[in-house]
N, C-alpha and C positions, 0 to 999 in steps of 0.2 A: 802742221797741226797733228798731234797724235790722234789715232783713230777714236780712242775713247773720249778725248776732249771734243773732237768734231761731232760725234754722235750726241754728246750731252748738250753741246751748243745748239745743234739743229733741233733737238727735242725741245729746248727751252723757248725757241721762237714761236710765238703765236702765228698761226699760218692760215692761209686760205687754200682751197683747191677749186679751180675754176674750169677744169676740163676733164671730166670723169664720165665714162659711159657705164651705166648700171649693169647692162647685160655683159659687158666685158669685165665686170668686177666680181663675177660669181665666185664665192669662196670655194676653196679646194675641197672642203668637207662636203659641200653640196654637190659639187661636180662628181664626187665619188658615188653619189646615189644614182647618177645617170650611167656611169660606166666604172664600176668598182676596180676592174682590172687596169684599164687605161690610166686612171687617176690614183692608182694604189700608191704610187710615189709621185712627187712633183713632176709635171711634164717636162720634156726636154727643153721647151722654150723658156723655162725659168733659168736655165744656165746663163751666166754672164756672157759666155762666148757664143751663144746661139744667135743665128741670124735667119730671119725668114727669107725664102728665096724670092718671094714677091707678095704683093698684097692679096692675091688670090689664095695663097697658102694660109695667110692670116685669117681671111674671111671664112675659109673652109671650116675652121674650128668652131665658129659661131654656128654654122649651118649643121655641122655634125653633132655637136654637143650642147653648147650653151643655150641656144634657142629652145632646146627641149625642156629646159628648166622653166623658162619664163613663159608659162602658159596659163597662169591664173593669178589673181590678186594675192592669194595666200603665199604663192611661191615668191612673188616679188617682195612681199613683206618679210618673209624669212631671210631672203638674201640681203635685202637692204638693211635690216636690223643688225646683221653681223658686219656688213660693210661700214655702216655708220659708226658702230662701236669702235672699229679699228681706226677709223679716221680720227675720232675724238682722242683715242689713246696716243696719237701722235701730235697732240696739241693743235689740231685743226679746229678752228672755231667758226669758220664760214665755208660752206660748200655749195657749189653749183654743179649739178649732175643732170645728165639727159637720159631719157628712156626712149626706146625705139618704136616709131609709128608702125613698123611691120608687125609688131605684136598683135595689133588689131585683127590680123588675118589668122591668128592661131588660137584665139581665146573663145571661139564659138559665139554663143549668145550673150556672154558677159559684156556689159557696157564698158567700153574702153576707159571711160572716166574712172571706173572702179580701180583700174591699175594705178592711175595717178593718186587716188585717195589712199590706196594701200601703201604706196611709197611714202606719202606724207605721214601716214600713221606710224611708220617705222622710225621717224626722226626722234633722237633722244633729246631730253631737256638740255639746254645750253648750246646746242648746235644750231646756228643760223643756216637755213637750208633754202635753196632756190631750185625749182625743178624746171627743166627744159624738155620740150618735145623735139626729138631728133628724127630726121628723115633723110632718105637718099634724094639725090637731085632729080630723079625721075619718078618720085612717089606720088605726085599730085594727080592721081587718076582715080576714076570710079569712086567707090565707097571711101577710100582713103582721103580723097580730096574733101569730101563732106566732113570727115572727122577733123581734119586740119581746120577747116572753117569754123567748126564748133569749138575746138579745143583752145584756139588762141584767145577765146573769151573766158575760159575757165579760171576761177580763182586759184586753183591748184597750180596753174602753169605760169612761170615767171617769164618765159620766152621760148624762142624756137631756134633750132640749129640745123644746118645742113651738114651731114657727115657721110662717111663711106668714101669710096674711091672717088677721086676728083675727075670723073668722067660720068656723064657728058658735061659739057659746059653748062653754066647756069641757064636755066630755061625761063621763058618770059613769065610764067606763073609766079616764079619765086619773088621777083621784084614787087609784084602787086600784093602778094600775101605778106611779104616782109614789111611793106609799107603799112598795110592794114594792121598787122600786129603791133607795130610801133604806135599807131594811132590809138590802140587800146592800152597803151602803157607798158607793153612787153619789150623785153630786151631781145635783139636779134643778133645771131652769130652765124658764122659759116666756116667750115673747114676749107682751106685754100692754101696753095703753095707748099704743100708737103711733098708732092710728087710732080705737080704741074708747075708751069713757069711763073715768074713774077707777074705776068699779065693776068693770071688767075687771081692773084691777090688784089691787083688793081680793080678788076671787075667786081670782086666781093665788096670793095669799099665804094666804088663809084656807081655801080649798077644796082647792087643790093642795099647799099647805104649802111652797111654794118660798121660798128666801131670796135667790134670784138672779132678777131680772126683767130681761128684755132690752127695752130702751127705757123703758117706764113713764112716758112724757111726761105723759099726762093726769092723773097723780096730783097734779100741781102745782095742779090746779083744786079739790081737795077737802082741806081742812085735816085732816079725820078720817083720810083715807088717808095723808097725810103723817105723821101721828102713828103710824099703824099701822106704816109702814115704819121709822120711828125705833125704835119699841118692840120690833120683831122683828129689828132689825139687818139689814134687807133691803138688798141692793146693786142699783143700777140700772146695767146694762152698756149704756152709751149710744153712739150712733154719729151725731154731729152732722151731718156732711156728707150722709149718707144721709137723715137726717130732713129736711134742707132740700130735697134734690132730689126727695124723694117728697112734698113739700108737707105733711109732718106738722107743720112749723113754717114760718112765712113767710120767715124769714131767719136767718142765724147770729146776728145781734145779738139776735134775739128768742128764741133757744134758752134753755130754762129751766134748764140745768145749773147755772148759778151760783146760781139761786134754790133749787134742791134742796140744794146744798152749804151755802148759808147756813141752810137749815132743818134741817141736821143729818143729811141723808140721804147715805149713801155712794154715789158715782158713779164709774164707770170710763169710759174712752174707747177705742173700737175702730173698725174700718172697715166691718163688716157684709159687703158684697159689693163688693170693690174693682173687679171687672171692670165692674160696672154704674155705678159712680160715679167711676171714674178717680182714686181716692184711695189714699193710703198712710197709715200710722199717724202719721208725722211731720207730714203735711198736716193731720190732725185737730187736733193740738196747736197748730200754727201758726195755723190758722183761728180757733181759740178765742181766741188772743192778739190777732190782728190785727182780727178782726171782732166778737168778743164781749167784748173788753176784759178778758180774764183776765190777771192779772199772773203773774210767774214763780212766786211762792209758791203760787198756786192750781194752776198746771200741775204743780208738784211734788206738791202734795196729791193731785191726780188720779192721778198715777203711783204714789204711795204706796198709794192705795186699791186699786189693782190687786194689789199685793203682799199687802195685808192679807187679801184673799179667795183668794189663790192657794194651791194645794195644794203648799206648800213647807214646809220645816222652819223652826222658829223662828229658828235660826241664820242661815239663808239670808235670811229676811225682814229680820232685823236688819242684815245686811251690805248689802242693797240700800237699806234706809232710810238708812244712813250715806252710801252713794254719792249718794243723792238730795240729802241735806243739803249734801254737799260741792259738788255741782253748783250748788246755790242760792247758796252763799256764795262760790263761786270768783270 
């Protein structure tokens, strides 16, 4: 497929994004306000051939730069307004994004709920948006535990997610809190199986009870875990470009998303942390076509999967399904 035709086809698809970290989406122009010299040109990790040496190098960019921006409701609003506009420009109509619990330790006396409200205020008309509270596996301590207990009942919050490096293993508090969140009608997610083994994915599903696993790559190595994902209708919200740049997979051509789809496991595609990878959602679809050999029908299937798990009415889902079929047959 010629590059121009592929780009036009991907743009035409109505899409969802279901795995986006707002702190990792800081626009370059705002990063320049933090360090004009370092971000005077796009950072090295935007290059297609760049690879992070390990997760610590990746996390260090948050600690050194990005977290310095996300210290107030106003700054969240300004960043999210730009991020959401770019998402909409790519024909994304439904977005699930998370913000980081650790922000509560950096905003002083500002109530943490004001951050959630500022993010919500930045959502443009026409974009269906669901906000998730993301946290590390060892974050449920002291004042942060109290915030989690309160936040899972907020109207602004659609659900919770465990993110960050997949160590330590899931702790006992997580299953209790995740169960409580679901009892309040919230969606529960967990990052698992990007760097840890398939057993990590199994525990996310069986111990935490999630039906949405962020990444889940290593499940491809265990037929029993694949069967578990199929049996429970678990969706893997994947981010191929990030997986390659973080060395979770050796190359885009080696990415297991097609093998998961062939095995009957529902997968979606998202960008993860665009500021760290220099990617947009349309880039993810295009890379899967150019480098992983996915055809148009498979790209449409991935887009349709996003709508199947979206928090939308049956009528809206049916309308988007028709749009996708029309794009495929155009």
